[in-house]
N, C-alpha and C positions, 0 to 999 in steps of 0.2 A: 858265401861273395867272394870276391877276390879286389883287393885292390887296384885300382887302376894302373899300377906298375906294369903287376904280373897279367893284367886281365890283357893291355894291349902291347905288352912285350910277346905277349903268345901270339897276338893276331897279328903284329908288325913287323917279326923277322924279317919276312920276305919283303920288305920295304925298307929295311935297313935302315930305321930312323929310332934305333934301340937308345942310341945316347941322348936326344931330343927328348924323349920319353923320361928317361931318368931326370933330366935337367928340372922338367914340368912336376917331376913330384917332392920337389921340396918342400918339406913341412913349411906352414904360413907362419911358426912360431919363428923361424929360423931366419926367413925371409922377408918378414916386416907385414907380408899380405895378408889378407883375408883368407883362409882357406875354406871351400865349401866341398863336399862329398855331393856327386848329383847320381842321379841314378841312370846308366846307359841301356845295357841290352843282356837279354837273357844270357846265359851261358852256352856257349855254342855258335854266336853270331859268328857270321863271316867276316873275315880279314876288310872287306870292302866298308863294311859297318863302322867299323871301328877305324878306317881311315878318313870316312865320311865327318865321324865325331870330333878326330883330332884337329881336322880342318876347322870345324866351326869353334870348337875350343881354342884353338890358336886365334881365330878372330874375334871370339868375345875376351880373351884376354888383351889380346893388343888393344882394343878397344876402352878395357878395365885392367890395367897395370898393377892396381892394386888389390886385386884379386885371383888366386890360385885355383882352378878347378880341380877336382880329382873325379874321376870316371869309377862308378864302381857298378859293376854287374848285376842284374836286378831284374825279378817277374814276380809278379803279386801271383800270390796262390793264397787260399782262403785260409788251407788248415793251417798254412804255417805263417802267415802274416800277423796276427794278433801276439805271438809269442817274439816276432823280430822286433815288431814295434815297444813291447813292454820290456824288451832286453836290451833297447838302443840300439841297436847294432843296421836300423835302417840308414840309408845318405841322409843329408840335411834335406833333399830335394828329392822326392820321390811321387810316384804315381800310385791312384789307389780307383778302382770303380765307382762310375755315379752309386750303384746301389751301398757302398760302405762309407760313403761319407757321412750319412744322415746319423748314422752310429757313433763313427769316428765324431763327428760333431758335440753330437748329446753328451759323450763322455769327455767333452775336453782333451779332446787328444789332436788338434789340428789348430795351427796359428790362423788367428784372425789379422786377415791380410784386405779388410776393407780400405783404410785409408791409402795404400799403395795401389787398389785397382782401380780406385776412384782419382787418383792422381795422374795414374797412367792413361786415362781419358778414353778407355773403351768397355766399363764396365756397363754402359747403357747400350753397347753394341751387340753385346754378347745375347745369343738365343734366352728367354726368357725362361724356357722350360728347365732349360742347360743350367741358367743362373742358379734357378731355385733349387737344383740339387746341392748347390755349396753355402747354402744361405741358411740363417737361424730365422727364428722366427719375426726376431727383430728389421731382418735384412741385412743383419752383417755378412761380410764375405769372407770365406774361411778355403778357398782353392780358386784355380783359374782353370776352368774347362779348355782342354787342350785339343780331344779329338772324339769325336761322338759317330756310331754307327747306325746303319740299319741290318737287321737279318739279311743274310742272303743264303741261297742254294750255291754251292760252290761244287764243279764240277770237273773232271778228268777226259779232257776232248778224246785224248788218245785210246781209253777205254771204252768211250761211246763208239769210236769208228772200227774198233776192233769187236763191238757187239752188232755193228751192220745198224748204228743210230747215227742220227746227224747231229753233231756238235753245234751249229748253229742251228738247230730246233730243240732247245731244251725243254723237258717237261714244264706243264703250265697247270697240272694240277696234281695233288695227291694219287691217285689213281694211275697216272701216266707215271710219276716216281716209283710205284711200285714197278710197275710194267720194265720200266728200263733197269731199273735196278738187278731185277730177275733175269734181264737179255744179260745186262755185264756178266753177272756171277756166272749163269750158265754159259758165255763164252769163252770167259776167262778166269774163271776160277777164283777172281779176287770178291771183294765183298762190294756188291754194288752200292750198298748205300750203309752209313754207320751213323751212330749218334753216341755223344761224347755221355759217359755214365758216372764221374766219381771227380772227386775234389772239387766238389760244388758245381761242376759242370755239366753233368746230368740233370740236375735241376734246372739249372739257366735254359738249356735247351729244351726241355720239357714245356718249361712256362712258355718259350718262344713260341714251341707247336701248338700251344692252348690257345695263345693269342692269334696265330694264321687260321685255327679252326674256329675262330671267335668266340672262345673262351677266356675267361680272366681269372688268374688264382686266388686276388685278394682286392677287397673293396674298401678303397678309403670313406669313412663313415663322413668326411666332415667335419668332425668333432675331436681329432685328434684319435680318433680310435679307428682299428681297421678291422676287416672279419675277414676271415680264410674262404675261398669258396673254389680250393682246389679239385673237389668233386665235381666236375660239370662237362657239360657236354663235350665241349673242346679238350679236355685234358684226356676224357674219356676216349674221343676218337684218335687223338695222339698216339696214345697206347696202344690203341688197337690195330693201327697202322703199325706200327715196331711188332707187334705179337704177331701179325699175319706176315709181314715179310721175313719174322725171322724161323717161324714153325713150319707155314704152309710153303713158303718161298726157297725158303735157305739161302738168302741173299744178304745178309750179315755179316756174313763172315765169321771166324772163329773169336776173336778177341773182342771181348766183352768187357773190359776194364780199360779204357781209355779216357783222357782228361785233353784239356788243350792243347798242350806239347804233345802227347803221343800221337792225337790225331792229327795233328798238320804232320807230324812225322810220316804217319803211313800215307795221309792224302799226297804226299811230297814224293814219296817213293812209289806211288803208280798202284799203291794195294787196296786202295779205296775210289771208287765210283763217284758218290756222291755225300754231301755233308753239310748241314748247316751250322753258320757261325757269323759273326760281323763281318758288313762288307769290308773292314778294312785288312783283312787279313792277309791280302796280297804280299806285302812288304815283307811279314814276317816268314810267309812261304818261301818267297826266294833268298829272302836276307838270313835266313834262320833255318831253314832247312832244305835249302837249295833245290829248290823246285823249279823245272823246268819252264819257262813262260809259253812256249809254244803250245804246252798240253792244259793250260788252264782255262776255266771257263767259271763265270756267275752269270746268274740271274736271280730273280725274286721269289724269294719260298710263296711257294703255293697258297693261295688263298680260299678258305670256304665258310659257311656258316654265317650265323646272323647279322655279328658285328666283328666281321676280322680285320687285323692289323698287321703290323708289322712290328715284333720288337724291337725297340732302340736303346742306347745304350752308350757308354763311353766311357774317358776314364780323364781324372784331373789333375793335376800338378799341385804339390802341397806340402807343406813343411809341418816337423813336430813344434809344439810350442814350447817346448825345452832349450830349443837353441837361442844364442843370446842375440841382440840387437843389432853387432855387426854382420853376424852368419845372416841372421833373416834379410838386411837390405841387401847382403852381395847374393843373397839367393835371389830374392825378386827379381834382380837384374839380369838374372840366370835365367830366370823361368820367363819375362820379358824378352828377352834374346832369342832362346832358344825353341821355344812354345809359340809366344803371342805376335810377336814383331810380322811373323810371315805372314799371317791372317789378313792384314790391312794396312800393310806397307809397300810400296811397291818397291824399293830397294832391297829392303828385306826380303820380300817374297822372292825375287829375282835371285838374289844372293844364295838363298836357303836351296832354290828348286836349281840352279846351276851347281853348286857343292854337291848336292844329291846325285844328280846326272853327272858330273862329272867321276864321281865314286861308284858309278854302277849300281845306285840305288833309287828306288821306284818313285816316281814325279807320275801324280796324276792319276793315283788311286781312287777308286769309289767310297765317298765319304758322306756324312751328313753335316752340313756345314755349321760351324760353332756362332759364326755371326749371322747377320740379317743377309737376306739371299742378294741385294744389289752388290754389298760387301764381298760377297761369295762370287760372285759374277767377275767384277772386277779383279779378283785376284788369279780366277781361272785363265783370263783374259791376259794378265802378266807371264803368267809362266809357260803359257801353251808352247811356246818354243822349245822347252826343255819335259816336257809329257814324253815317256819312253815306255807306258807301258801298254800292252796289250788292249786298247780300249775297244777295236772293234771285237774282242772276244767277250767282252763286258754288255754289249749292248742289251741285252735282255733284264740285265739289272736297271741299266740307264734309261731305257724305254718305259721299264714297268715301276720304278719305284715311286714315280710322282704319284701315283694313281692309289698307292696303298696308304692307309689310315698310321703314322706313326703311335705306337703305344709305351709309354714309359714302363721301366721293371718296379714291380713291388718294392713299397717304401718301407716295411715294418718288418725287420728279422729277416731282412734278403738272403743276406748268404746263408743264416742258418737253416731258412727255409728250404732254400736249392740243396743243403745237404741233407736234409730230410728225402726230397725227393730222388735223389741220385738212389737212394735203395729201392724206390717202387722201380726206378728204368731199369736196375738191376735184375731186379724179382722177374720182371717182363721177360728181358731176353733171356734168364738162365733156367726160370722154371715155367715149361709147358703149360703147367695148371695153374697158374699163377691168379688169382684173382683181381682182377681190376678194380672192382667197385669196393670189394673190403681194403685193398692197399690204399685206394683214395680216402676212403673213410676214416680211415686211422692218421694216413699224414694230414688229414684237414683238424683233427683232434688235436694232434702232437702241434701242428704249426700254429693251431689257437693258443695254445698253451705258451708257447713262446711268444709270442704276441703280446699275450694279458703277461707275460713276464712270470707265470707260475712252472 
């Protein structure tokens, strides 16, 4: 990670504001201010993203002159997060996936913010399914849900056209995905479709595909115990799709070691025709990976089977319980300002949208609302004039997501089980003779052992 002074100077040299950044990084001890270190963007985010952050930081510090905000480059990654947390190298305010929250909560690694959330007055407006992800059994709150998504099928309109496909009519079934992927690969030599495979993301996307095919990888028994059900027809169908596309159609390219960052990079570079990930990815694709917005498209993930749905998720803004009371109070103010107020306060929503739009950042991307539907529709009406994303290229998602059943991610040992499933996906993509049933039977046994603590 880099300090704000290093990260922002690198990002903003062209804007000529190095001197003001240096002034902003005066340590809290010498300025008399409470200094808080807050997560910003992954390494490599473009200068415009940091410009928008600097403007918002200045807005916050003007309203809170006793607080000094220090931005820190940050990206959650399953294999390294635990080390960063144990080593104390995380910012005071950082974000974690919903799937990681329960484990952190059970390990007493999150700050209790119940009183603060209730005092701010919007705890009862948060989607109860999302709020539950940051609550313990007694209903205490340990974080602020700040962003949610449903899974989407993202596609490159330019590659569709090169293959003679209509980018305004994306595939609606898995068989059509396969056909279109082969057409793209045959016409362009690029991967027509690809899936993440490592750093827990392979298991994440396999779980999403399982849900889309009507399966579930884990059952909540309702008594505090969970049963692994990885070896089900939905998971088998998802892996059979990958196996067929890989070994019969040769439409998945040649790079089978991709995670969240690298698949986004490959997609933005025009090397992948289609892939699945959260519906909120547009911002990162444009901001962090330099995607040309004109080539982007998104539709819903195809569904089939007896009980299909779309996997949903998101992340929460949290703090370590190790920070002191003054840092906690200042951090809650930052979370409220930077993440929450824009959701339900008209002035804050408009200011946030205008600030982002003025800095060429995305406004109006497809998300699942954190708050109730009435509040969300009101927010959209407030920011309508600032929406700058190509929503006409996202109609497949907007038109179809309402008909899909949202399904939450598995609750028990989520990231550890995703890591197990990475190896399953990799095996299917690299071994033509991979035995899917044997792989899933072993994965079920290993997952249950993790759940049971064995």
